[in-house]
MARTORVEX-818040 format. One record per residue (C-alpha): residue number from 0; residue in three letters; chain; z, x, y. Coordinates in Angstrom, 2 decimals. Layout:
// MARTORVEX-818040
{num->NUM	residuo->ALA	cadena->A	c3->Z	c1->X	c2->Y}
...
***
This chain:
// MARTORVEX-818040
{num->0	residuo->UNK	cadena->A	c3->32.66	c1->-49.20	c2->39.18}
{num->1	residuo->UNK	cadena->A	c3->33.10	c1->-46.30	c2->41.61}
{num->2	residuo->UNK	cadena->A	c3->30.18	c1->-44.16	c2->40.42}
{num->3	residuo->UNK	cadena->A	c3->27.54	c1->-43.93	c2->43.14}
{num->4	residuo->UNK	cadena->A	c3->23.98	c1->-43.95	c2->41.77}
{num->5	residuo->UNK	cadena->A	c3->22.14	c1->-45.15	c2->44.89}
{num->6	residuo->UNK	cadena->A	c3->19.77	c1->-42.87	c2->46.77}
{num->7	residuo->UNK	cadena->A	c3->20.25	c1->-42.26	c2->50.49}
{num->8	residuo->UNK	cadena->A	c3->18.12	c1->-45.20	c2->51.69}
{num->9	residuo->UNK	cadena->A	c3->19.60	c1->-47.60	c2->49.15}
{num->10	residuo->UNK	cadena->A	c3->23.13	c1->-46.63	c2->50.10}
{num->11	residuo->UNK	cadena->A	c3->22.52	c1->-47.29	c2->53.81}
{num->12	residuo->UNK	cadena->A	c3->20.81	c1->-50.62	c2->53.08}
{num->13	residuo->UNK	cadena->A	c3->23.46	c1->-51.87	c2->50.65}
{num->14	residuo->UNK	cadena->A	c3->26.53	c1->-50.64	c2->52.54}
{num->15	residuo->UNK	cadena->A	c3->25.74	c1->-50.66	c2->56.28}
{num->16	residuo->UNK	cadena->A	c3->29.36	c1->-50.74	c2->57.48}
{num->17	residuo->UNK	cadena->A	c3->30.49	c1->-47.88	c2->55.26}
{num->18	residuo->UNK	cadena->A	c3->27.37	c1->-45.91	c2->56.21}
{num->19	residuo->UNK	cadena->A	c3->28.01	c1->-46.48	c2->59.92}
{num->20	residuo->UNK	cadena->A	c3->31.64	c1->-45.38	c2->59.60}
{num->21	residuo->UNK	cadena->A	c3->30.65	c1->-42.26	c2->57.70}
{num->22	residuo->UNK	cadena->A	c3->28.04	c1->-41.35	c2->60.31}
{num->23	residuo->UNK	cadena->A	c3->30.38	c1->-42.07	c2->63.22}
{num->24	residuo->UNK	cadena->A	c3->33.20	c1->-39.93	c2->61.83}
{num->25	residuo->UNK	cadena->A	c3->30.88	c1->-37.03	c2->61.04}
{num->26	residuo->UNK	cadena->A	c3->29.16	c1->-37.13	c2->64.45}
{num->27	residuo->UNK	cadena->A	c3->32.47	c1->-37.29	c2->66.31}
{num->28	residuo->UNK	cadena->A	c3->33.85	c1->-34.37	c2->64.31}
{num->29	residuo->UNK	cadena->A	c3->30.76	c1->-32.31	c2->65.11}
{num->30	residuo->UNK	cadena->A	c3->31.17	c1->-33.17	c2->68.79}
{num->31	residuo->UNK	cadena->A	c3->34.76	c1->-31.92	c2->68.72}
{num->32	residuo->UNK	cadena->A	c3->33.41	c1->-28.53	c2->67.64}
{num->33	residuo->UNK	cadena->A	c3->31.33	c1->-28.15	c2->70.80}
{num->34	residuo->UNK	cadena->A	c3->32.93	c1->-25.53	c2->73.09}
{num->35	residuo->UNK	cadena->A	c3->35.05	c1->-26.94	c2->75.95}
{num->36	residuo->UNK	cadena->A	c3->33.71	c1->-30.50	c2->75.62}
{num->37	residuo->UNK	cadena->A	c3->34.93	c1->-30.75	c2->72.03}
{num->38	residuo->UNK	cadena->A	c3->38.52	c1->-29.84	c2->72.82}
{num->39	residuo->UNK	cadena->A	c3->38.53	c1->-32.27	c2->75.75}
{num->40	residuo->UNK	cadena->A	c3->37.22	c1->-35.07	c2->73.53}
{num->41	residuo->UNK	cadena->A	c3->39.80	c1->-34.29	c2->70.86}
{num->42	residuo->UNK	cadena->A	c3->42.68	c1->-34.17	c2->73.34}
{num->43	residuo->UNK	cadena->A	c3->41.54	c1->-37.44	c2->74.95}
{num->44	residuo->UNK	cadena->A	c3->41.64	c1->-39.27	c2->71.61}
{num->45	residuo->UNK	cadena->A	c3->44.52	c1->-37.72	c2->69.66}
{num->46	residuo->UNK	cadena->A	c3->47.54	c1->-39.89	c2->68.84}
{num->47	residuo->UNK	cadena->A	c3->50.34	c1->-38.66	c2->71.12}
{num->48	residuo->UNK	cadena->A	c3->53.42	c1->-40.88	c2->71.31}
{num->49	residuo->UNK	cadena->A	c3->54.40	c1->-39.77	c2->74.80}
{num->50	residuo->UNK	cadena->A	c3->51.02	c1->-40.66	c2->76.30}
{num->51	residuo->UNK	cadena->A	c3->50.88	c1->-43.96	c2->74.42}
{num->52	residuo->UNK	cadena->A	c3->54.25	c1->-44.87	c2->75.92}
{num->53	residuo->UNK	cadena->A	c3->52.73	c1->-44.18	c2->79.35}
{num->54	residuo->UNK	cadena->A	c3->49.97	c1->-46.73	c2->78.79}
{num->55	residuo->UNK	cadena->A	c3->47.19	c1->-44.81	c2->77.03}
{num->56	residuo->UNK	cadena->A	c3->46.90	c1->-47.45	c2->74.32}
{num->57	residuo->UNK	cadena->A	c3->43.42	c1->-46.41	c2->73.21}
{num->58	residuo->UNK	cadena->A	c3->45.18	c1->-43.62	c2->71.36}
{num->59	residuo->UNK	cadena->A	c3->46.18	c1->-46.20	c2->68.75}
{num->60	residuo->UNK	cadena->A	c3->42.48	c1->-46.57	c2->67.82}
{num->61	residuo->UNK	cadena->A	c3->40.70	c1->-43.31	c2->68.62}
{num->62	residuo->UNK	cadena->A	c3->42.67	c1->-41.12	c2->66.15}
{num->63	residuo->UNK	cadena->A	c3->41.04	c1->-43.10	c2->63.32}
{num->64	residuo->UNK	cadena->A	c3->37.80	c1->-41.28	c2->64.14}
{num->65	residuo->UNK	cadena->A	c3->39.23	c1->-37.80	c2->64.70}
{num->66	residuo->UNK	cadena->A	c3->40.08	c1->-35.16	c2->62.10}
{num->67	residuo->UNK	cadena->A	c3->42.05	c1->-31.94	c2->62.32}
{num->68	residuo->UNK	cadena->A	c3->39.54	c1->-29.82	c2->60.39}
{num->69	residuo->UNK	cadena->A	c3->36.60	c1->-30.00	c2->58.00}
{num->70	residuo->UNK	cadena->A	c3->38.77	c1->-30.32	c2->54.88}
{num->71	residuo->UNK	cadena->A	c3->40.58	c1->-33.27	c2->56.46}
{num->72	residuo->UNK	cadena->A	c3->37.26	c1->-34.92	c2->57.30}
{num->73	residuo->UNK	cadena->A	c3->35.81	c1->-34.18	c2->53.86}
{num->74	residuo->UNK	cadena->A	c3->38.70	c1->-35.75	c2->51.96}
{num->75	residuo->UNK	cadena->A	c3->38.72	c1->-38.95	c2->54.01}
{num->76	residuo->UNK	cadena->A	c3->34.94	c1->-39.38	c2->54.11}
{num->77	residuo->UNK	cadena->A	c3->34.60	c1->-38.68	c2->50.38}
{num->78	residuo->UNK	cadena->A	c3->37.17	c1->-41.41	c2->49.72}
{num->79	residuo->UNK	cadena->A	c3->35.31	c1->-43.78	c2->52.04}
{num->80	residuo->UNK	cadena->A	c3->31.97	c1->-42.90	c2->50.41}
{num->81	residuo->UNK	cadena->A	c3->33.28	c1->-43.57	c2->46.89}
{num->82	residuo->UNK	cadena->A	c3->35.62	c1->-46.53	c2->47.35}
{num->83	residuo->UNK	cadena->A	c3->34.26	c1->-48.24	c2->50.46}
{num->84	residuo->UNK	cadena->A	c3->31.04	c1->-49.71	c2->49.01}
{num->85	residuo->UNK	cadena->A	c3->32.70	c1->-51.92	c2->46.38}
{num->86	residuo->UNK	cadena->A	c3->35.13	c1->-53.29	c2->48.94}
{num->87	residuo->UNK	cadena->A	c3->32.34	c1->-53.96	c2->51.45}
{num->88	residuo->UNK	cadena->A	c3->30.41	c1->-55.86	c2->48.76}
{num->89	residuo->UNK	cadena->A	c3->33.46	c1->-57.82	c2->47.67}
{num->90	residuo->UNK	cadena->A	c3->35.06	c1->-58.64	c2->51.02}
{num->91	residuo->UNK	cadena->A	c3->31.91	c1->-58.81	c2->53.13}
{num->92	residuo->UNK	cadena->A	c3->30.95	c1->-56.68	c2->56.10}
{num->93	residuo->UNK	cadena->A	c3->33.22	c1->-58.25	c2->58.74}
{num->94	residuo->UNK	cadena->A	c3->36.24	c1->-58.45	c2->56.47}
{num->95	residuo->UNK	cadena->A	c3->35.79	c1->-54.91	c2->55.22}
{num->96	residuo->UNK	cadena->A	c3->35.64	c1->-53.63	c2->58.78}
{num->97	residuo->UNK	cadena->A	c3->38.74	c1->-55.70	c2->59.61}
{num->98	residuo->UNK	cadena->A	c3->40.65	c1->-54.18	c2->56.69}
{num->99	residuo->UNK	cadena->A	c3->39.58	c1->-50.66	c2->57.64}
{num->100	residuo->UNK	cadena->A	c3->40.28	c1->-50.88	c2->61.36}
{num->101	residuo->UNK	cadena->A	c3->43.43	c1->-53.00	c2->61.17}
{num->102	residuo->UNK	cadena->A	c3->44.97	c1->-50.73	c2->58.51}
{num->103	residuo->UNK	cadena->A	c3->44.27	c1->-47.74	c2->60.74}
{num->104	residuo->UNK	cadena->A	c3->45.64	c1->-49.52	c2->63.81}
{num->105	residuo->UNK	cadena->A	c3->48.82	c1->-50.72	c2->62.09}
{num->106	residuo->UNK	cadena->A	c3->49.34	c1->-47.22	c2->60.72}
{num->107	residuo->UNK	cadena->A	c3->49.18	c1->-45.79	c2->64.24}
{num->108	residuo->UNK	cadena->A	c3->51.40	c1->-48.51	c2->65.71}
{num->109	residuo->UNK	cadena->A	c3->53.98	c1->-47.81	c2->63.00}
{num->110	residuo->UNK	cadena->A	c3->53.71	c1->-44.10	c2->63.78}
{num->111	residuo->UNK	cadena->A	c3->54.36	c1->-44.81	c2->67.45}
{num->112	residuo->UNK	cadena->A	c3->57.38	c1->-46.99	c2->66.69}
{num->113	residuo->UNK	cadena->A	c3->59.01	c1->-44.71	c2->64.13}
{num->114	residuo->UNK	cadena->A	c3->58.34	c1->-41.13	c2->65.22}
{num->115	residuo->UNK	cadena->A	c3->59.64	c1->-39.07	c2->68.15}
{num->116	residuo->UNK	cadena->A	c3->58.02	c1->-39.02	c2->71.59}
{num->117	residuo->UNK	cadena->A	c3->56.30	c1->-35.68	c2->70.94}
{num->118	residuo->UNK	cadena->A	c3->54.67	c1->-36.68	c2->67.64}
{num->119	residuo->UNK	cadena->A	c3->50.90	c1->-36.22	c2->67.37}
{num->120	residuo->UNK	cadena->A	c3->48.43	c1->-37.10	c2->64.63}
{num->121	residuo->UNK	cadena->A	c3->44.76	c1->-37.73	c2->63.87}
{num->122	residuo->UNK	cadena->A	c3->42.78	c1->-38.99	c2->60.91}
{num->123	residuo->UNK	cadena->A	c3->41.34	c1->-41.99	c2->59.11}
{num->124	residuo->UNK	cadena->A	c3->43.91	c1->-41.80	c2->56.31}
{num->125	residuo->UNK	cadena->A	c3->45.69	c1->-45.02	c2->57.32}
{num->126	residuo->UNK	cadena->A	c3->42.36	c1->-46.85	c2->57.18}
{num->127	residuo->UNK	cadena->A	c3->41.46	c1->-45.23	c2->53.84}
{num->128	residuo->UNK	cadena->A	c3->44.81	c1->-46.25	c2->52.39}
{num->129	residuo->UNK	cadena->A	c3->44.05	c1->-49.75	c2->53.65}
{num->130	residuo->UNK	cadena->A	c3->41.07	c1->-49.74	c2->51.28}
{num->131	residuo->UNK	cadena->A	c3->43.36	c1->-48.68	c2->48.43}
{num->132	residuo->UNK	cadena->A	c3->45.81	c1->-51.44	c2->49.34}
{num->133	residuo->UNK	cadena->A	c3->43.04	c1->-54.05	c2->49.35}
{num->134	residuo->UNK	cadena->A	c3->42.04	c1->-52.95	c2->45.86}
{num->135	residuo->UNK	cadena->A	c3->45.69	c1->-53.34	c2->44.89}
{num->136	residuo->UNK	cadena->A	c3->45.43	c1->-57.01	c2->45.90}
{num->137	residuo->UNK	cadena->A	c3->42.28	c1->-57.28	c2->43.80}
{num->138	residuo->UNK	cadena->A	c3->44.19	c1->-55.93	c2->40.81}
{num->139	residuo->UNK	cadena->A	c3->46.83	c1->-58.61	c2->41.35}
{num->140	residuo->UNK	cadena->A	c3->44.30	c1->-61.44	c2->41.43}
{num->141	residuo->UNK	cadena->A	c3->42.31	c1->-60.19	c2->38.43}
{num->142	residuo->UNK	cadena->A	c3->45.23	c1->-59.07	c2->36.27}
{num->143	residuo->UNK	cadena->A	c3->44.66	c1->-61.81	c2->33.65}
{num->144	residuo->UNK	cadena->A	c3->40.87	c1->-61.61	c2->33.21}
{num->145	residuo->UNK	cadena->A	c3->40.02	c1->-58.04	c2->34.30}
{num->146	residuo->UNK	cadena->A	c3->42.88	c1->-55.89	c2->32.96}
{num->147	residuo->UNK	cadena->A	c3->40.60	c1->-52.83	c2->32.84}
{num->148	residuo->UNK	cadena->A	c3->40.47	c1->-52.85	c2->36.64}
{num->149	residuo->UNK	cadena->A	c3->44.19	c1->-52.13	c2->36.74}
{num->150	residuo->UNK	cadena->A	c3->43.65	c1->-49.03	c2->34.63}
{num->151	residuo->UNK	cadena->A	c3->41.30	c1->-47.67	c2->37.30}
{num->152	residuo->UNK	cadena->A	c3->42.95	c1->-48.75	c2->40.54}
{num->153	residuo->UNK	cadena->A	c3->46.67	c1->-48.28	c2->39.88}
{num->154	residuo->UNK	cadena->A	c3->46.42	c1->-44.55	c2->39.03}
{num->155	residuo->UNK	cadena->A	c3->44.37	c1->-43.97	c2->42.20}
{num->156	residuo->UNK	cadena->A	c3->47.00	c1->-45.68	c2->44.34}
{num->157	residuo->UNK	cadena->A	c3->49.90	c1->-43.90	c2->42.61}
{num->158	residuo->UNK	cadena->A	c3->48.25	c1->-40.48	c2->42.93}
{num->159	residuo->UNK	cadena->A	c3->47.46	c1->-41.18	c2->46.58}
{num->160	residuo->UNK	cadena->A	c3->51.05	c1->-42.12	c2->47.36}
{num->161	residuo->UNK	cadena->A	c3->52.42	c1->-39.09	c2->45.51}
{num->162	residuo->UNK	cadena->A	c3->50.03	c1->-36.75	c2->47.34}
{num->163	residuo->UNK	cadena->A	c3->51.16	c1->-38.28	c2->50.63}
{num->164	residuo->UNK	cadena->A	c3->54.71	c1->-37.07	c2->50.04}
{num->165	residuo->UNK	cadena->A	c3->53.78	c1->-33.70	c2->48.54}
{num->166	residuo->UNK	cadena->A	c3->51.34	c1->-32.41	c2->51.15}
{num->167	residuo->UNK	cadena->A	c3->52.68	c1->-30.80	c2->54.34}
{num->168	residuo->UNK	cadena->A	c3->51.96	c1->-32.19	c2->57.82}
{num->169	residuo->UNK	cadena->A	c3->50.92	c1->-35.60	c2->56.49}
{num->170	residuo->UNK	cadena->A	c3->51.57	c1->-38.76	c2->58.49}
{num->171	residuo->UNK	cadena->A	c3->53.40	c1->-40.60	c2->55.73}
{num->172	residuo->UNK	cadena->A	c3->54.11	c1->-43.54	c2->58.02}
{num->173	residuo->UNK	cadena->A	c3->50.42	c1->-44.21	c2->58.69}
{num->174	residuo->UNK	cadena->A	c3->49.55	c1->-43.90	c2->55.00}
{num->175	residuo->UNK	cadena->A	c3->52.19	c1->-46.36	c2->53.82}
{num->176	residuo->UNK	cadena->A	c3->51.62	c1->-48.80	c2->56.70}
{num->177	residuo->UNK	cadena->A	c3->47.86	c1->-48.71	c2->56.05}
{num->178	residuo->UNK	cadena->A	c3->48.39	c1->-49.31	c2->52.34}
{num->179	residuo->UNK	cadena->A	c3->50.63	c1->-52.32	c2->52.98}
{num->180	residuo->UNK	cadena->A	c3->48.24	c1->-53.74	c2->55.59}
{num->181	residuo->UNK	cadena->A	c3->45.28	c1->-53.43	c2->53.23}
{num->182	residuo->UNK	cadena->A	c3->47.21	c1->-55.13	c2->50.45}
{num->183	residuo->UNK	cadena->A	c3->48.28	c1->-58.00	c2->52.73}
{num->184	residuo->UNK	cadena->A	c3->44.73	c1->-58.58	c2->53.98}
{num->185	residuo->UNK	cadena->A	c3->43.39	c1->-58.33	c2->50.44}
{num->186	residuo->UNK	cadena->A	c3->45.78	c1->-61.06	c2->49.33}
{num->187	residuo->UNK	cadena->A	c3->44.29	c1->-63.29	c2->52.04}
{num->188	residuo->UNK	cadena->A	c3->40.63	c1->-62.37	c2->51.61}
{num->189	residuo->UNK	cadena->A	c3->40.14	c1->-62.14	c2->47.85}
{num->190	residuo->UNK	cadena->A	c3->40.09	c1->-65.80	c2->46.91}
{num->191	residuo->UNK	cadena->A	c3->38.89	c1->-66.69	c2->43.35}
{num->192	residuo->UNK	cadena->A	c3->35.33	c1->-67.67	c2->44.41}
{num->193	residuo->UNK	cadena->A	c3->34.71	c1->-64.29	c2->46.03}
{num->194	residuo->UNK	cadena->A	c3->36.05	c1->-62.48	c2->42.98}
{num->195	residuo->UNK	cadena->A	c3->33.82	c1->-64.60	c2->40.70}
{num->196	residuo->UNK	cadena->A	c3->30.75	c1->-63.67	c2->42.76}
{num->197	residuo->UNK	cadena->A	c3->31.73	c1->-60.00	c2->42.62}
{num->198	residuo->UNK	cadena->A	c3->32.15	c1->-60.15	c2->38.82}
{num->199	residuo->UNK	cadena->A	c3->28.70	c1->-61.73	c2->38.50}
{num->200	residuo->UNK	cadena->A	c3->27.17	c1->-58.92	c2->40.55}
{num->201	residuo->UNK	cadena->A	c3->28.96	c1->-56.31	c2->38.41}
{num->202	residuo->UNK	cadena->A	c3->27.49	c1->-57.85	c2->35.24}
{num->203	residuo->UNK	cadena->A	c3->23.99	c1->-57.77	c2->36.73}
{num->204	residuo->UNK	cadena->A	c3->24.36	c1->-54.10	c2->37.65}
{num->205	residuo->UNK	cadena->A	c3->25.50	c1->-53.24	c2->34.13}
{num->206	residuo->UNK	cadena->A	c3->22.53	c1->-55.08	c2->32.61}
{num->207	residuo->UNK	cadena->A	c3->19.98	c1->-53.13	c2->34.68}
***
């Protein structure tokens, strides 16, 4: 289900939203490495509770596309590369983008409401956890006729949540809020007809 066998051109054609998000995150990270300009760009977009309270509300969105370092970028983009395509196919382009962006936004809003005035953060983790949450909703809807899906998805979610609490300097609030948002949207989006169409596509892929 989550094994990627497409070549570069096929991947871009089949998953345009995921591909665009991957490219955007990578390009922005490279721009932040440019001397002087990069640090200005990073500082202009970082989530900073004090500046948000003073009206710089774009900082609730821009951190979704910023990363602290290459390892941070690599982990989030690898997760998007592996798990994003199935969700884009299942939910559709617009709904996938809604899940991704809204999970990231809600994660940052929750961060603003819960943490101190001097709290700062960056990263797409809230959006990535939104993808995990949406798959959690899929597990709920398919629990009676696709029990094998639960064996794949639940361990991923559990490991992700555990890692959130074990790693230092992690925005736990954004992770959990993103996960809940993704699950809630998945419960709305994944009606039986869409799941049936997705199952049909999965059978075709296996028969090729």
